[in-house]
C-alpha positions in Angstrom: 7.4 -28.9 -33.3 6.4 -28.3 -29.7 4.2 -25.3 -29.0 6.0 -23.7 -26.0 3.1 -21.4 -25.2 0.7 -24.3 -24.8 3.3 -26.1 -22.7 3.7 -23.1 -20.5 -0.1 -23.0 -20.0 -0.6 -26.7 -19.2 2.5 -27.6 -17.2 1.4 -26.0 -13.9 -1.8 -28.0 -14.2 0.0 -31.3 -14.8 2.2 -30.6 -11.8 -0.9 -29.8 -9.7 -2.5 -33.0 -10.9 0.6 -35.0 -10.0 0.7 -33.5 -6.5 -3.1 -34.0 -6.1 -2.7 -37.7 -6.8 -0.1 -38.0 -4.0 -2.3 -35.9 -1.6 -5.4 -38.0 -2.3 -3.4 -41.3 -2.0 -1.9 -40.1 1.3 -5.4 -39.2 2.6 -6.9 -42.5 1.6 -4.0 -44.4 3.2 -4.4 -42.4 6.4 -8.1 -42.9 6.6 -8.4 -46.5 5.3 -5.0 -48.0 5.6 -3.2 -49.9 2.8 -5.7 -50.5 0.0 -3.6 -52.4 -2.5 -2.2 -51.7 -5.9 -5.4 -52.0 -8.0 -7.4 -49.8 -5.6 -4.7 -47.2 -5.7 -4.6 -47.4 -9.5 -8.4 -46.7 -9.5 -7.9 -43.7 -7.2 -5.2 -42.3 -9.5 -7.3 -42.8 -12.6 -10.3 -41.1 -10.9 -8.2 -38.1 -9.9 -6.6 -37.8 -13.3 -9.9 -38.0 -15.2 -11.8 -35.7 -12.8 -9.1 -33.0 -12.7 -9.7 -31.4 -16.1 -13.6 -31.1 -15.9 -13.3 -29.7 -12.3 -10.7 -27.2 -13.4 -12.8 -26.2 -16.4 -15.9 -25.9 -14.2 -14.0 -23.6 -11.8 -13.0 -21.6 -14.8 -9.3 -21.8 -14.3 -8.4 -24.1 -17.1 -5.7 -23.0 -19.5 -6.6 -21.7 -22.9 -5.2 -24.7 -24.6 -7.8 -26.9 -22.9 -10.6 -24.6 -24.0 -9.7 -24.9 -27.7 -9.9 -28.7 -27.6 
């Protein structure tokens, strides 16, 4: 069964992460130009893996992430 409270807590963060990926890719493309599929994939992975530790460091992580 899906825990709706946990989903309510983490959903805004996943939306923010999704938007942040597009923002970072847009900035990279504006500054560097087209970088290719594999380089973009590296940027996406870097943003996704960096998001959670940064949010936890800023002390705005959802409770569900604090329990894990």
